[in-house]
N, C-alpha and C positions, 0 to 999 in steps of 0.2 A: 690144749697144751700151750698154744701160742701165748695166751694171756698170762701164763705163768712166767715166761722167760724174758723178763725185762731186767736182767741182772745188773743190776746195777753195778748191777753191779759193777758191777761195773765201775764204780766211781768212788769207792771208799778206800781209805788207807789207814795204817796204824803206825805206831812208832815205839821205839824203846824209850828209855828214860829221858832222852833229849829230843827236841824238835828243832827244825831249821826253817829257813825262809821258804824253801820249796814245798815243804809239807803243807803250808797254808794255802796252796793252790787246790788242795783237796779240802776235806772238812777239817777245820782246825781242832786237832785232837785234844789239845790242852784245854779247850773250852767245853769238852764233853764229859768231864767227870760227873757232872750233873746232866742227866739225859736231856738231849735236845731233840725236838721234833720239827722236821722240815716238811712243809706242805707244798706240793706241786699241783697245779691245775692245768688241764689240757685246754689250750686256747681255742681249739676247734670244737670242743664239747665240754663246757664247764661242769657237767655232772661227773666227769671223769677226774678223780683226784687220786693222788698217791702220797702216802705219809711215810717218811723215813725217820725212824727213831735211832738216834746215835748215842752210844754209851761207851766211854773209855773205861777199860778194866785193867787193873794191874794184876798180873799172874806171875809169881816168882820174880824173875828179873825182866820179864817182858811186859810191855804196855800194849794192849790190844784194843782195837776199835770194833765193836759189835754193831752191825747195821741190821735193823729189823724193818722190812718194808711191808706196809699194809695197803690194801686196796680201798676203793671207795666205800665198801661195806665194813671197813675197819677189821678186816680179816688178814692174818699174816699170810703173805705170799712167798717170802723167802727171808732167810737169816744168813748173813755172811760175817765171819770173823777173820780179821787180817792182823798180821804183825809185820814189823819192818826191822831189818837188820842191815847195817852198813848201807843205808840209802835204798834198799830194795824191799818193796812191799809184796808180801805173798799171802795167798789164801791159806788160812789155817783150817777152817771148816766152812761148809756151805750146805744149807738144807733148803729144799724146795717143798712147798705145800700146795695141796689141791683140796677141793670141797665137792662132795657128791650132791645129788639133787636134794637130799635131806639136810644138807648143810654140815655133814660130818666131815671133820678134818682128817686128811691123810697126808703123810709126809714121806719124803725120800731123801736119805742122806747121800750126799755126793762123794764119790771117790775122786780125789784130786790127782790129775795126771800132769798138767802144767799149771803153775800157780802164780806167775808174775803179773801183778796188777799195776805196779808203779816202779819206775827206776828214776832216781834222782838224777837230774841233768840229762834226761832223754832229749835227743836232738830232733829237730823238725824233720818230718818225712821218714822217720824210723819207726819200727813197730815192735810191740811186745805182745805176749799172748798168754792166756790161760785156758785150760781145758779140763772138763770134769765129765764123769760118767755117772749115771744113776738109773734106778729101776723106774720104768714108766708107771703112771698111775692107773691106766686102763688095761694094762697087760703086764706080763712078766718080762717084756722086752727090755734090754739094756739100751739106754739112750746116751748120746754124746752131745755135749754143748761146748762149743769153742768160741772164744772171743779174741779177735785180733784188733789191737788198738794202735792207731797212728797219730802222732802229734802233728797237727796241721799248722797251728798258729800259736806263738808264744810271745805275748806282749807284756808290757810292764806290769799290768794288773790282772791279766786274763790269759788263760790257756784254752785252746779249742782242740778237741780230739774227734776223730771219726772212728767208729767201731764197726766191724763186720761180725755179726753173730750167726753161727751155723749150728743148726739142730739136726741130728740124724739118728734114726733107729738103726742100730748096728746090724741087726740080723737081716734087714730088708734093704739097707742103704737108702731108704727113703727119708726125706726131710725137707727142710726149707732154710732160707737164710733171710736176714733183714739187716738194715743199716741203722746206725744211731750216731747222732752228732751231739756232743756234750760240751758245755761251756762252764769253766770253773773260774771263780773270782777269788783273788787273794784275800785271805782272812775270813772268807765266808764259805767257800766250797762250791758245790754244784749249784748254778743259778738257772740253768735251762738245759733241756735235752729234747731232741726230736727223734721219733721212731718212724721209720719208713719201711712198710711191708709192701711187697709186690701187689699191685692191684688194689691197694687200700689207701684211704686218705691219711696223710701224715698226721701223727699225733705230736703236738707241739706243747710240751710241758714247761711252765714257767714257775719259778719259786715265788710263792705268795707271802709266806711268813715263816718265821722261826720262833718256836716257843720252848 
């Protein structure tokens, strides 16, 4: 389960018909009407790669950003759709994927409890949160995933966030948590992120290319 939960999610936004300067600290939505693929490589193990496919979609009066994340085997691990209204970006849908030993895909649609991913003008050392629940892949247990994000540094061309990710099986109250540090660059989006699990080597992903 742990390998599934790198939500990025963590890191995408969407907009209505207008964008502003702050939106560009995330993925520049206006540039993604033609799908863009961001390739990230783990600097501590170059065989570990993550591909983020970004697509801006117009639906009624909303402009949405769909982010599909694929693993090193080119398999979908998660799909998130967000929309923004009045400077607040919220999760619209979120789906997690898993694969059994035969390579058969299984998916779990999340129920959104808290949905805030981005607030325009967020101040340093303040936090925002989103939370979802979903059915586990190996049992019928209901699982909960919570992400709390704090803006640490906001410079002229970069913003740095720290995230606390908490996973819990609700029936047993068992779970784990890990930390993530994400750096966004103006007009480009996420340029690096580090994943820190207790007792494990830090995974240090760097943006290698955009296609």
